[in-house]
N, C-alpha and C positions, 0 to 999 in steps of 0.2 A: 434459389440464391442466397449465397456465405452471408456472414455477416461478418467477416474476417475478410480485410484487402489484401492485395496481391503490392509488394513494398515500390513505392518508384526507384530508379537510377538514383544512386547517389554517385556523385562527382566527386567532394572532396569534405574532410572533416575540419571545423577547425576546432583550436587547441587550446584553450586558457587556461594560466595556473591556477588551482585553486586554492582560495582564501585559507588562511587559519588563526584560528581563534579558540580559546578557550570558554568552558562551556560549564557554570557551574551546575548541580547536580547532584549537590547534597540532601541528602533526606527522601530521594528517589526509589534509594533502595538498587538490587542490582541491575545493570546496564542487560539488557538482551540482544537492542539491535538500533545500529543508527545510520541513518540515507540521507546522502547528499538532495536535493532535487536534483533537476535534470541541467540548473540552469548553474546551480552553485552558489543561491543565494541564500536557501533556508538546509538547515538542517533538522531531519526528525529524530526522536529519541525514544526510543519504548525498553519500558523500564518494571519492577516487580511490585512496582505499588499500583498499575495499570492504567495508567495517563503519560499520554504520547504529548513529550514535549516537542515543539519549533524554536529555534532560535535562528536568529538572526546571522549570518557567517561575519558580517561584518560587525565586526564588536563582541559578539557571542551574547548577545542582547534575546532574552526570553524574549516572544511575541507572543506564545498563547499556551496554553495547557488542552488539549481533547479530553475531555471526561464521558467515559463511554462501557469502559470494560470494566468487570466483578473480579479478575484476576491477572497476572501476570501478564503485559504484554509485552511477546516475542518476535514481532516479524513487520514489516513496515517495508511497503514500497510505495513511489511516486508513479503519478502519471507523467508522461513527458507529451512537450510536442504542442497540441490543439487541448491535451488530457489535465496540461501542466496543473491545473486550480485540483486536481484529484488526490488525494492521501489515503491509501490502505491498511489498515492495522489486523491484526490477529493477537489473538491470545491463547494461554492455555486450557480453556472452556469449552474451545473451538468457535468462541463468537469472533465477526469477522465485520469490521465497518467500513463502509467504504467516506469518506468526509472530502465534501465540496467547499473551497472555497467563493463564501459568495460577496466578500467585503475584504480589502486587506486586512489581515492578520482576524479574520472571522470565520468558522468553519462551521458547515453541518451535517448530522449524517445526509447522505445520499443514499447509503444504500446499507444492508443489517441482515447477516446470514447466519446460520449454524450451523457445523459441520461437526459430523463423529470422531470423537476425541479432541487433542490439540489440535490446531492450526498453526501448525509451525514453520510452516513460508508461505508470503503472501508476494504477489511478481504481476505487475502491467508488461503486457507484451510492449512492443515497441508500437509508436503511435503510427505506423506509415501503414498496420497491419488492421488498424480498426483500434477499439478501446475491448479489451479481456485483459482478465485479472485470472490467472491458475493460483488456488490453494491447496497446499499438500496439508494433508492430516497426517495427524501422528500415532493412530492406531495401528493395530497389526493385517489392517485388510490392504493399505500400502495407496488409498484411493487420492487420487485428482481430482478436484472439482474447477469448471472452469465457467464464470460468470461473460457474461457477452453482453455488450448494452448496443441496443438497435437505436443508434443514432436518429431511424428516421418514427421512434415511436412518439406516442403524446407527448410532451413532457410531464414533470413530474417526480417529486422525490420517488427513489425505487422503482418505478411504474416502468419503464425501459429496457430492464435486467432481466436476459434469460441465463437458465444455468443449464447444466449437466455434471456427471461425474464418468472416472472410469480408474480401471484398474489401472496401477503405475508398475506397482512392484511390491513382491512378498514385504513384510515387515513396517509400512508406514516411511512416509514422503521426510526427510531430516534434509538440515542445508548442509555442506558438510563442514 
């Protein structure tokens, strides 16, 4: 039995205008990534100071800072659907952290791992397939690591995640 599910048929998409706001990132250093959550209510930013910042898109107010990386954070990905409480971040030293919102504006580490080389890209799959995170490394091996959460596993931070890796290409993975 596979942990990934086939997607249900989709009848239509509802589109709404994206919010527009200004965000104060003074002192954060170089900005490497910025990602809206699936509802476009929050914006997460990744920067060279190793901090993930989360902003409200209605007014640009900073909601919080996630500190857990020792090197620049280079990629972010929000979960969607029933997994919208999750945010993945990755850094230059290969550290990947999955953060879970436990209360509004409060997050804790749900899972952490380390890949060889930089963790250049993290991406959650669409929620119709279950909960899976792809991690593209920045080494010469071109390895993609997949994390899949077994939703039937006993609850507890990190206990339900399973991982595997496969060669994707020569020269490492990188965002276009």
